[in-house]
Each structure stands twice: as structure tokens, then as C-alpha cells.
N, C-alpha and C positions, 0 to 999 in steps of 0.2 A: 351518543354522548354518554360518558360514564361519570357519575357524580362521586366525588371522594371527599372525605372530611379533611379539612386543612391540617388539623393536628396530626393525622395519620401520614400525610405526605411530607410533613416536616420532621419525621422521625430520622434521627442521626444527623440532622442538619445543625450546624453550629449557629444557633439563633441568639442574637444579642437582646432584641426586644420585639414585642408584638404590640402594635397599636390597633386594637380592635378585637373582634371575637375569633378565637381559634377553632370554634366548633362549627363554623360555616361550611357549607358544601361548595366545592368548586367543580367546574365542568371540563377542565382541561388545563394544559400548561404550555406556555410558549415564551420565547425570548425575542420574538419579532412583533413589534407593536402593531404592524399591519395585519397580523393574523389574530389579533385579540378579538374574542367574542364575549358577550355578556357572561359574567360569572367565572371567567378563566383566571388563571394565575399568570401574571406577567413578571418574568425574571429579568431584571436590568443587569446585563452583563457588559463589562468593559472589554471591547474588542480592539483590534489593531488599527482600524480605520474609523470606528465610531464607538460611542459610549452609550449603552442602553439607558443610562440614567437620564440622558437628554430626551428620551422618548417616553418618560413616565407620564407627562401630561396627555399625550396622545392615547396611551393605554387606558388612563383613567377616563378620558372623554368617551372611550368606547365601552365603558362599563366593566372594566376588569374588576373581578371580585377581590383580588389580592395583588399587591405589588411587593415583590421581594427585591431588596436592594442593599447596597453597602452604605449608602448615605440617603437618609430620608429627606425629601425636599421640605423647605420651610412652609410652603403653602400646599396643603393636601386637599385639593378640591374633590368633590364626589364622595362616595361612600366606601371606597376600597379599604381593605385591611392592609396595613403596611407592616412588613416583616423585615427587620434589619438583621443582616447576617455578616459574618466575617468575610466570606468569599462567595460572591454571587455565582461564579462559574462552577465552583464545586457544588454549591447548593442546587444548581440546575440539574447536574448529573444525579445527585442523590434523590432529589424530588421526582425527577422523571422516572427513576427506577421504582420509587415507592408508588407513584401514580399507576404504573403498569404492573403492580403486584410483584415487584422484584423478580422479573422473568429469568434473569441469569442464574438465580438460585435453584431453578427447576431444570437447568441444563448443565452438562459438563462443558463449560466454556473455556476454550484455550485461545490465547492471543499471541500474535507474533509481532515483534518490533525489530527494526533494523533498516539499513539503507537499501539493500538489495535482497531479493529472494522472498519477500513477504507474499506476493501474489501467487507465485508458483507453489510455495509451501502450503498456504491455506487451501488453495484449490485442489491440490493433490490429496491433502488430508480429507477434504470434503468427499472427493471421489472414492478414496479408499474406504472411508467409514460407510458410505452408501453401499459400496460393493460388499462390505462385511455384513450388511443386512440391517444397519441402523438408520433410522430416519435422522437426517443431519441438516444443520443449517450452516451457511457460509456468508461471510461479509468480506468482500474483496474489492479491489480497484476496478476489476472488470465487470463483475455483476454479483448480486446477492442471490442466495437461494434459501427457500424455506422448503425443505425436502426437495422435490423435483420442480417446484414452482420457482420461476425466475422473477426476480425483482430488480429493476434497474438500479445502477449505482452511479452516484454523482460525486462522491468523495471517498477517499481511501477509508476513512472512519467517519460515519455519519454524525450529525449533531446528537446530543443526548436524548432528545425527544424521539427523533427518527430511530435512533439506535435501540432504545428500549421498546418502542413500538414493534420493530422487527423481531427483537428477541421474544417479545410476548407472542407474536404470530408463530414463531418457532415452537415455543413451549405449548401453546394451544393446539398446534398441529401434531404434537406428540414427538417432536424431535428430542433425542437423548443427548446428542452432542452438537456443539457449534464451534466453528473455527473462524477467527476474525483477524484482519490486519489492524494493528494499532500504530498509527502514525505519530511522529514526534510532535506535530501540530496538535493532534488530539490530546496527547499527554500534557503538553504545556497549557492547553485550554481546558483541562479537566473534563474532557468529554466522556471518559470512561469511569469517572467517579461514581461510586455506588454499585458498580458491577462486581459480582462474585466470580472470580476466575479460578478454575481448577488448575490452571497451569499457564506458564508464559514461556515463549521461545525468543532467544536473541540470535539473529542470523549474522550480522556484521555491522560495522559502522564505518562509512567512508565519507568523503567530501560531498555534502549536499545541504540544501535548505538554509544556507547561511544568510540569505536575504531575510529570513524570519528570525533565526536564532542568534544572528550576528557573529557569534564565535563558535568554534568547534567545541569548546568546553561546555557552552550552553546547550549545544546539540546533544552531547553525551549526557549531560545532566537530565535533559528531557526524557531520553530513552531510559535512563536509570530509574526515573520515577515509577515506571511500570513495575519494576522488580521490587522497589522499596515498598510498594503497596500491595504486593501479593500476600494473601492471608496464610495463616497457619494451615497446614494440611495440603497446600498446593505444591506444585513443582516448578522449578525454574530450569529450563534446558538451554545450555549456553554453548555457543560455538567456540571451542577452545583454540581454534586456529586464528581467531581475532584477538589481538593483544588487549583490547578493551573489554573482553568478555568477563574477566574476573572483577573488573570495576563495577559492572552491572549488578553484581550480587553481594557487594560489600555489606549492605544493610538489609538484605532480604530475610524474611521469615520462612520463605519457601524452602523445600528440600532441593538442593542444587545437584544437577547432573550435567555432564559435559559430553559433547560429541565433537569429532574431528577427523579430518582427512590426513593432515600433516602432523598433528600433535598427539600426545598421549591423551586418551579420553575413555570414559566408560563405554561409550558407543563409538565404534571405530569402523571406517570403511577405507578401501583403497581401489583405485582403478587398475584393472588387470589388462584390459584391451580397449582401444577406441577405434571405431569405424565410422563411416559416413552415416550409417543408419542406427547407431546406438553405441553403447559401451557395456562391457562386462565388469561388474563390480564384485568385490568381496565385502559383504556386510555381515558383521557378527559371525565371522568364520564360515559364511555360506556364500557361494557364488550365485549371482543373479544377473541375467541379461536385461538391460533396460533400453527403452527407445529414446533415451536422453543423451546429450553430449556435453562434455566440459566438466572441469573440476567444480565449477560453481553449481552445476546441477547435481553432481555427486554429493555435494554438501547439502543441497536442498533435500535430496532423497533420503539422506541419512537422518536429517532432522525429522522428516515424515516418519521414518521407521522408528526412531527413538521415541517420538511422541506417542505413537500407537502402542509401543511396548510399555511406556509409563502409564498408559490408560488401560493396561492389563489385557491387551489383545495378543493372541497366539502368534508366535514368531512365524510358523509355517504359513498360516493364513495371510499374514501381512505381506510376506515376501512374494507369495504366489500372485497376489493382486497387484503388487508394485511392479512386477514384470510385465503387466498388461497395460499399465497406465500410459497415456499419451501426453506429449508436451502441451503446456498451457498456451492458449491463444496469444499470439504476439510475443512469445518468449522463445527465441531461437527456433522459429518455424522456417522450414526450408522447402523450396520447390526446385525442380530441374527442368530446363527447357529441352526441346527435342535436339537442339544443336549444342547441348552440353554445357550451358551456363547454369550455375547453381546460384539461386537468390535466397538470402536469409533475411527475415524480418525480425527485428528484436527491439524491445522497449528500452535498451540501455541508454540512460540519459545522465550518467555520471562518468567521470574519468575511469574509475575502478571497474564499473560494469562494462564499459566499452573495451577496456583492456582484457577482461575475462573472456568476452565474446571473440575478440580478434585472436587471442591466444589459442582458443579452441579451434577456430577456423584454420589457423596455421598448422595446428597439430594434425588435423584430420584431412587436410587438403592433399589429395592423392597425386595431383599433377603439378606441373611447373607453372600453371596458370597464375594470373595476377589476382590480388585481392583489391577490389574497388569498393571504397566505403563512402556512403552518402550519410552525412551527419549534420545536425543543427543543434541549437540550444533554445530552450523556451524563453519567451519574453516575460518581464516582470517577475523573474525568479533569480536565484543565486547567480550573480554575474561572475563571481570569483572562480567558478568551475569551468567557465567557457574556454579560457586558454588551454587548460589541461585536457579538455576533450579534444580540441584540435590537435594538440601535440601528440596525444596517444594515437589518434587516427592516422596522422602522418607518419609516425614512427613505426606503426605496425601494419600499414597498408602500402600497396604499390601506387595507387592513385586515390585521391580524396576529392570529394565535392562537398564543400561547405554550403549549407542551405538554411532555410528557415524550418523551425519545428512548429510550435504554436507561438507566434510572435506576440500575441495579445496586443498590448498597447504600445509596444516598442517598434522601432523601425528595424526590419530584418537586416538591412545593410549595417546598422550600428551593432547588432548582435554578432554578425559575421566579423565585423572589425574587431570586436572584443576577442573572438576566437582566434583570429590571426595573430594576436599578440603572443600566443603560445608557440608560434612557429619560428624556427631559426632559418637562416638562408639556405641551408641544404634541403630543407623541407619544402620551401615555397615552389620549387620547380615541379613538384608532383601534385600540387593543390590548386584547384580552381574554385571559384565562388559563383553560385547561381542561386539567387535569392528565392526564386519561384520553385517550390518543392517539386511540383509536377515536372517542370522542365529539368530539374536536377536529376530526378529518377530516370526520366527519359534519356538524358545524356549518358548516364551511367549504363543503361541497357544498350545503348548504341555503341559504347566503348567495349562492352564485354564480348569476349570471344570464347570459343569452346575451351573448357577447362578452367575458366575464370570463376571466381566466387564474388558475388555482389552482396554486400551487407548494407541494408537500409535500416539505420538505427534511430532510436529516439521516440517513436510514436507507437510501435508495436500494435496492440489491439485496437487503438483509437480509430474511430470512424469519422473524425472531424478534424478540421484545422481552425484554431481560434485566432481571429484577426479583428482587432478593434471592437471587441465585445460581441462579435458574431461568430457562431460556430458553423463553418461551411462543411458540407459532406466531403470527406477525404479519407481514403483507406490506402495505406502503403501496400497492403496485401493484394487488394483488388487491382491497384494500378500496376504493380509489377507483373501480375499474372496476365493482365491485358497486354502489356508491352512485350512480354516474352512469349505471348501467344500460347499460354498454358491454359488448357480447358478445364482441368480438374479443379473442383471447388475446395479441396482439402490440402492444407499444408501439413507437412509431417513434423 
């Protein structure tokens, strides 16, 4: 338990009034009334499904030392100090950073936001900088790292208290750099408020998360907040191939740099050759063989290279290590059975990501075999992308099996029905629906013949399937390897 003076953790918080003594010592900070311990700060944050202000009485009854809120209740039982602020969510981020001694200021912290490519980019940056000899931290959808220590990940971007605790662990462990995914939800909810970023990367923006943001314009606005808040002296690295890239930096104070495969940019790359085991790229006038496939991965690799260069790393060292990097778990990982069936596991869960993966498969497929795609859509998430995902799969594949992803609290059949709305009559003949994901993958493996490519999309690295609030063990990778009788434990 670390004691901190309340006045110190309120530094840079927009405080309207304090009812009580600012010089008291507090023993922690939380926004969950169930986690309140005597002497802690409880921050009442307004969420999408619940309002923390409704739980102030519970926090006070558990002897919270301080309550931070936007509206002070009329009856203030107990002895807690009440702090009224303009924005509780922002206050939580700033206070969490202050409580943990502003750990991001002791690191060169770089964040990436965008619809696709975040996990691959931060993971490769982490691996690159570790290989360059720097102790490095990583915060990603798959897992978090403090140097070589693995820390489990539950969200793309953790809540402010978890986030700053992890960053403090990194700073205390001697990490010099840290790379993190910054989700649109995190930006809208002010989870990264109070962090000192050395730089930010924009990968792309396509159709996703409209269940939360409601409109595409709001989704863009959430992403743009990241660059609006970058400080003087930082950099903003923008994918110039995305037409919304320049929108992101309209109001930024950061130094703006661009990268691109198709467009003019300060950091440029092009694909020279593509093969089943990798591609030859020209990056910054130098040829480099990589173990990655697809234009989307060429863009991710270019973002990695550009970030390293902006962080003053030597070109030759960066390119040498990049040529040795392996694909990230669950991102276009492939295996081949003894009878010639290639299976690819990928996290693609938006129409654009699915189209990118299928375009790459069509480009590298050396035989006349079929492309068989197994795809679903998550429950309790953006319904509007479901028809587009089915349409892309049917348009770019020879056979399609629509199935469940993580149905959560929705009926898998209802999700599949939404997906089918994207199909025209010519597509329906090559599409079947099997709600049970294991049976869907099994059926696809039975269909596949020598020379065929089997794409299992949507879950990637995940080792569970979430149904009615329960996460059941489930791995696309392990299942397909079992069904195709592939003994090797490594996908490429």
C-alpha cells in the first residue's frame, strides 16, 4: 500500500471544489465501488451501462477517504472528502498517472490507433526494440510485456489504474521504451488521459465499433482525439494511404510524418515479390526479405520501420532485425497438411480486414485450388458490419461457411441471419451456415482437397469462445491442426 497526498494526485485535474481537507493521505485509487478499501479514492465515472455516481453511498460505507465526482450528492454520510471535477473520466486518468508517479514520463511511450494493424505493429515494435538491446514494454490485445515478463491482457487498452500500474512496473524494471495499442473506446473514455506520449501512429480507419460510437464520424472523432492531445516535441506518424489520415492531424501539436505503400510519403515501401513463405520489400531504397505476406503487412512493417527511425535507431540495424521477425500470433498464420491443404488462421473481423486477407491469399495461391472461408461475427457488437463481412467472404472465396464467433448474449442464428443480408442470389449457392464453430471448421477441413486454401477468420489468437457470459476453451489454431493431423506446434 502506497500513501499519497491528495493534493499531489489532483495535480493537473480540473477541480471545481473540494469539500474537506486536501492534505490527507490516500492509500489507492479505484473507480469500482466493490474494490474500495479504507482510505482509498473512489472516482465516480459515468459509463455506458452504469453511472459511478449511483455507487457513491457504497464507496462511502466502505470508508473511502475521498470521492471524486461531477455531481456531489445532497447527503454526504461518513467522513470522505468530496472533490467535484468537470470530467470524472479524465480526472481518473490524470489522478492514476499522478498516483503512480507519472510513469509514462520515464519511458519513451508510443501509441498506435486505427481499426486494423494495431496488434501486429506494437508487437513487432516490442520485438524489434528488444532485439536492438533495449528493455521494452508492450501493451497489446494478445498480451502485455514488462521486458521479457508476460502479463495477461484482458482489454486492448486497460483501464487507467491498470494501465499506469503496468507502466510503473515497466519504468521500475528499467524499460526505456514502451509501445501500446490505443483503442477508440479508450480514447472516448479518457483512459489515456495524463499519459506523456513520445509519439503516435495512425494505421487506418474502416467500418467497426459502430455499436459504441453510433456513427462513423464519431468513430473518426474518437481516433482524432489521440493526435489532438499529443504534446509538443512528440511525433505523429500517419498512414497516407488512408484518406482519413490527414484528418487525424488537423489540430495536432506533434511533428507530422507520413508513410505509404501507394501514396507519396516520407517513408515509402513497395512490394517487389510475393511468395507463399514471405515477400521481398523495398523500404527506404533498400531491399529486405520478410516472413510476412500481404499489402496490409507491408504497411505494418513500414510503420514499424518509420517509428524506429523516428526514435533515432540506425537504418541498417533496424532492417537487419526486421528481416528476422516472425508473424504475430493469430495474424495470417499458416500451416500445411501432408496432403497439400493450406490453413490460415487470422483475426480479421471487419469487412476491410477480411478483404485484405483474402486478396493476399488469391495473390499467393500457386494452384487452381479453391479458397474456403469460415467466418462469423461477434455478438453484442457492431451489427452493421455483419452483411459486409459475409458479402466480402462470398465475393472473394469459392466456398463460405458462416458460423459463430463470440456470440456472447446473442443467438448465433440471429447473427448469421444478419450476415446473410449481405448476400445476393448468385452468392447463396456457395454459402452454407453452421452455427457451431467447431462443426463449421470440421466441415471446411472435410471439404478441402490438395491445393485448397482454408481461411478461418475472426478469432485469431483467442483461446476461448464467449457464450452467454461464459468463456469456453476454444482455439482455431489447435482445432485446425488437430483436424488436418498437423503435429508441429508452430504456425508460420
